[in-house]
Residue frames relative to the residue before (quaternion, step in Angstrom):
aa qw qx qy qz dx dy dz
M 1.0000 0.0000 0.0000 0.0000 0.00 0.00 0.00
A 0.6413 0.5340 -0.3250 0.4449 3.57 1.00 -0.83
S 0.6677 0.4871 -0.3136 0.4674 3.60 0.94 -0.82
E 0.6104 0.5560 -0.3481 0.4439 3.59 1.10 -0.66
S 0.6899 0.4570 -0.2853 0.4835 3.59 0.89 -0.89
L 0.5957 0.5575 -0.3598 0.4527 3.60 1.09 -0.60
L 0.6467 0.5227 -0.3163 0.4567 3.60 0.97 -0.86
T 0.6043 0.5624 -0.3485 0.4439 3.55 1.10 -0.66
Y 0.7514 0.4159 -0.2163 0.4644 3.58 0.99 -0.80
V 0.4378 0.7214 -0.4546 0.2851 3.61 1.21 -0.22
P 0.6770 0.4709 -0.3353 0.4555 3.69 0.77 -0.83
L 0.6388 0.5229 -0.3239 0.4621 3.58 1.03 -0.75
V 0.6438 0.5151 -0.3178 0.4681 3.59 0.96 -0.87
R 0.6458 0.5087 -0.3211 0.4702 3.58 0.95 -0.86
A 0.6564 0.5174 -0.3127 0.4513 3.56 0.94 -0.89
L 0.6848 0.4790 -0.2924 0.4649 3.58 0.92 -0.85
A 0.6451 0.5064 -0.3180 0.4757 3.59 1.17 -0.49
T 0.5630 0.5980 -0.3752 0.4297 3.57 1.27 -0.25
P 0.5691 -0.5893 0.4325 0.3765 3.63 -1.00 0.70
A 0.6962 -0.5470 0.2909 0.3627 3.58 -1.07 0.87
P 0.6869 0.4829 -0.3387 0.4245 3.70 0.69 -0.86
A 0.7276 0.4142 -0.2421 0.4903 3.59 1.00 -0.74
R 0.4879 0.6974 -0.4218 0.3124 3.59 1.21 -0.42
R 0.6425 0.5371 -0.3275 0.4375 3.57 0.90 -0.91
L 0.6619 0.5063 -0.3053 0.4607 3.58 0.97 -0.83
V 0.6442 0.5176 -0.3248 0.4600 3.59 0.97 -0.84
L 0.6758 0.4789 -0.2946 0.4766 3.59 0.87 -0.92
A 0.6752 0.5070 -0.2979 0.4454 3.57 0.90 -0.93
S 0.6684 0.5338 -0.3222 0.4056 3.57 0.86 -0.90
S 0.6952 0.4749 -0.2933 0.4530 3.59 1.07 -0.55
T 0.7900 0.3370 -0.1679 0.4839 3.62 1.12 -0.44
Q 0.6789 0.5272 -0.2952 0.4171 3.61 1.11 -0.47
T 0.4961 -0.6001 0.5328 0.3316 3.51 -1.29 0.49
P 0.6607 -0.4850 0.3610 0.4449 3.61 -1.18 0.27
T 0.6351 0.5347 -0.3349 0.4456 3.60 0.97 -0.79
Q 0.6733 0.4912 -0.3016 0.4631 3.60 0.85 -0.92
R 0.6539 0.5182 -0.3154 0.4521 3.56 0.95 -0.88
L 0.6886 0.4719 -0.2838 0.4718 3.57 0.94 -0.87
L 0.5871 0.5476 -0.3723 0.4657 3.59 1.11 -0.55
D 0.6396 0.5047 -0.3228 0.4816 3.58 1.01 -0.77
K 0.6613 0.5202 -0.3042 0.4467 3.57 0.94 -0.89
W 0.7957 0.3327 -0.1556 0.4817 3.58 0.76 -1.07
G 0.4609 -0.7121 0.4316 0.3068 3.60 1.21 -0.21
G 0.7881 -0.1348 0.0798 0.5952 3.60 1.22 0.13
Y 0.6600 -0.4937 0.3756 0.4238 3.53 -1.30 0.09
C 0.1717 0.7594 -0.6102 0.1465 3.56 -0.95 0.94
Q 0.7032 -0.4613 0.3226 0.4342 3.57 -1.26 0.25
A 0.6387 0.5332 -0.3318 0.4446 3.58 0.96 -0.81
L 0.6348 0.5130 -0.3279 0.4758 3.59 0.99 -0.79
F 0.6578 0.5101 -0.3178 0.4539 3.60 0.89 -0.90
R 0.6440 0.5182 -0.3219 0.4616 3.61 0.97 -0.82
E 0.6864 0.4776 -0.2845 0.4689 3.56 0.87 -0.96
L 0.6387 0.5183 -0.3228 0.4683 3.58 1.03 -0.78
L 0.5985 0.5535 -0.3540 0.4584 3.59 1.07 -0.69
E 0.6767 0.4896 -0.2872 0.4688 3.59 0.95 -0.85
E 0.7469 0.4206 -0.2203 0.4655 3.58 0.89 -0.94
S 0.8206 -0.0507 0.1089 0.5588 3.56 0.86 -0.93
P 0.1855 -0.8192 0.5343 0.0948 3.61 0.23 1.23
R 0.6104 0.5603 -0.3540 0.4338 3.60 1.07 -0.66
D 0.6426 0.5091 -0.3248 0.4716 3.59 1.02 -0.76
L 0.6394 0.5045 -0.3315 0.4762 3.59 1.00 -0.75
A 0.6423 0.5165 -0.3222 0.4658 3.60 0.96 -0.84
R 0.6365 0.5235 -0.3187 0.4682 3.58 1.02 -0.82
L 0.6406 0.5320 -0.3105 0.4584 3.55 0.98 -0.89
V 0.6689 0.4857 -0.2856 0.4849 3.57 0.97 -0.89
A 0.6878 0.4987 -0.2882 0.4417 3.58 0.84 -0.95
N 0.6612 0.5179 -0.3092 0.4461 3.60 1.06 -0.67
R 0.2607 -0.8200 0.4735 0.1881 3.58 1.29 -0.33
G 0.3664 0.7486 -0.4781 0.2771 3.57 1.07 0.67
L 0.5752 0.5997 -0.3676 0.4175 3.58 1.28 -0.07
R 0.5711 -0.5344 0.4775 0.4003 3.55 -1.26 0.36
V 0.7005 -0.5070 0.3128 0.3929 3.55 -1.20 0.62
S 0.6896 0.4784 -0.3020 0.4521 3.61 0.76 -0.95
R 0.6790 0.4771 -0.2929 0.4749 3.59 0.96 -0.80
L 0.6172 0.5346 -0.3435 0.4640 3.57 1.04 -0.73
T 0.6138 0.5536 -0.3336 0.4532 3.57 1.06 -0.77
Y 0.6823 0.4714 -0.2824 0.4822 3.59 0.85 -0.97
A 0.6580 0.5165 -0.3178 0.4465 3.58 0.90 -0.91
A 0.6420 0.5231 -0.3214 0.4593 3.60 0.99 -0.82
E 0.6653 0.4992 -0.3045 0.4642 3.56 0.89 -0.92
I 0.6763 0.4899 -0.2895 0.4678 3.59 0.92 -0.89
L 0.6033 0.5573 -0.3574 0.4446 3.60 1.03 -0.73
G 0.5800 0.6055 -0.3625 0.4070 3.58 1.12 -0.58
D 0.6145 0.5500 -0.3464 0.4471 3.61 1.21 -0.34
A 0.4819 0.6613 -0.4419 0.3677 3.60 1.26 -0.12
K 0.4988 -0.6743 0.4667 0.2805 3.55 -1.14 0.67
D 0.6557 0.5287 -0.2960 0.4505 3.58 1.15 -0.64
S 0.2849 -0.8041 0.5009 0.1460 3.58 -0.10 1.31
R 0.6189 0.5473 -0.3555 0.4370 3.59 1.00 -0.73
L 0.6487 0.5196 -0.3010 0.4676 3.55 0.96 -0.91
V 0.6644 0.5098 -0.2917 0.4622 3.56 0.91 -0.97
K 0.6899 0.4861 -0.2898 0.4514 3.58 0.80 -1.00
K 0.6393 0.5415 -0.3316 0.4337 3.58 0.95 -0.82
A 0.7183 0.4327 -0.2427 0.4878 3.58 1.02 -0.80
L 0.7804 0.4102 -0.1974 0.4287 3.59 0.89 -0.91
L 0.5813 0.6013 -0.3970 0.3781 3.62 0.96 -0.63
P 0.6587 0.4950 -0.3389 0.4541 3.67 0.87 -0.73
L 0.6196 0.5645 -0.3472 0.4206 3.60 1.13 -0.59
L 0.5232 0.6256 -0.4221 0.3959 3.62 1.19 -0.24
K 0.7078 0.4017 -0.2474 0.5257 3.58 1.27 -0.29
H 0.3459 0.7516 -0.4914 0.2720 3.60 1.27 0.20
E 0.5722 -0.6277 0.4113 0.3308 3.58 -1.07 0.71
S 0.6993 0.4501 -0.2722 0.4840 3.59 1.14 -0.55
P 0.4536 -0.7022 0.4752 0.2746 3.60 -0.77 0.99
I 0.6543 0.5109 -0.3533 0.4313 3.62 0.96 -0.65
V 0.6066 0.5170 -0.3602 0.4848 3.60 1.13 -0.53
R 0.6308 0.5200 -0.3369 0.4670 3.59 0.98 -0.80
E 0.6488 0.5082 -0.3213 0.4664 3.59 1.01 -0.77
G 0.6244 0.5284 -0.3346 0.4679 3.61 1.01 -0.76
A 0.6446 0.5095 -0.3157 0.4746 3.57 1.03 -0.80
I 0.6299 0.5264 -0.3333 0.4637 3.60 0.98 -0.80
L 0.6721 0.4926 -0.2975 0.4660 3.58 0.87 -0.93
G 0.6601 0.5050 -0.3051 0.4649 3.58 1.01 -0.77
L 0.6953 0.4736 -0.2699 0.4684 3.57 1.02 -0.80
A 0.4901 0.7049 -0.4136 0.3031 3.60 1.19 -0.42
R 0.7117 0.4302 -0.2545 0.4936 3.59 1.09 -0.62
H 0.7096 0.4086 -0.2375 0.5227 3.58 1.29 0.12
L 0.2167 0.8211 -0.4995 0.1711 3.54 1.07 0.79
D 0.1539 0.7238 -0.6582 0.1383 3.52 -0.54 1.23
E 0.7744 -0.3524 0.2319 0.4716 3.59 -1.25 -0.10
E 0.6607 0.5160 -0.3042 0.4525 3.59 0.95 -0.89
V 0.6842 0.4711 -0.2828 0.4796 3.58 0.88 -0.94
R 0.6287 0.5342 -0.3353 0.4549 3.60 0.96 -0.83
G 0.6526 0.5190 -0.3111 0.4560 3.58 0.94 -0.88
A 0.6639 0.4985 -0.2972 0.4716 3.56 0.96 -0.89
L 0.6790 0.4812 -0.2908 0.4721 3.59 0.97 -0.85
E 0.6014 0.5403 -0.3574 0.4676 3.60 1.09 -0.62
D 0.6345 0.5217 -0.3200 0.4720 3.57 1.04 -0.79
V 0.6510 0.4996 -0.3074 0.4818 3.59 0.96 -0.87
A 0.6582 0.5226 -0.3101 0.4445 3.60 0.91 -0.93
A 0.7226 0.4337 -0.2432 0.4803 3.58 1.06 -0.68
N 0.8492 0.2708 -0.0706 0.4479 3.59 0.92 -0.86
D 0.4769 0.6791 -0.4683 0.3034 3.63 1.11 -0.23
Q 0.5321 -0.6570 0.4399 0.3029 3.57 -1.05 0.75
S 0.6956 0.4433 -0.2634 0.5002 3.58 1.21 -0.48
E 0.4579 -0.6884 0.4940 0.2691 3.56 -0.80 1.03
T 0.6303 0.5469 -0.3268 0.4436 3.58 1.01 -0.82
I 0.6765 0.4758 -0.2902 0.4814 3.58 0.95 -0.84
R 0.6139 0.5325 -0.3498 0.4661 3.60 1.00 -0.73
R 0.6663 0.5007 -0.2920 0.4692 3.57 0.96 -0.91
S 0.6424 0.5252 -0.3221 0.4557 3.59 0.96 -0.86
A 0.6547 0.4966 -0.3129 0.4763 3.59 0.95 -0.85
S 0.6463 0.5205 -0.3184 0.4582 3.61 0.95 -0.86
E 0.6686 0.4983 -0.2995 0.4636 3.58 0.89 -0.94
T 0.6296 0.5317 -0.3365 0.4556 3.58 1.01 -0.75
L 0.6694 0.5065 -0.2922 0.4582 3.57 1.01 -0.80
T 0.7297 0.4276 -0.2423 0.4754 3.60 1.07 -0.68
D 0.5858 0.5958 -0.3749 0.4017 3.62 1.17 -0.33
């Protein structure tokens, strides 16, 4: 039992033995999610964070987009960047609902993100947007995506 509890404290002991400037990174790296770690690194949500999160954990980026907790401009960038993910199912699950978002710029970000994942389901959704969206710009963007 004593050796078991000692193993629990080894990462903490190592972290405390680390010089102060690096200590925060050592402690953070063992307990934080990729999103939290990148927020600390970048100081807030930004395109660079979304790109890095896409590389490290596309699922976390998809979760961030699907939760819609971001400001409109950031959600737009995150949606577009998520489109670079290789997992079409993940991308579609997060971005298809955004085609109905109240903000046209978020809908455009979703269109741009979905452009690299054109299958029958995405084409159908984009055809609906091209025919029925209230914004002429969004209708045009969906049409252009379908013809490119």
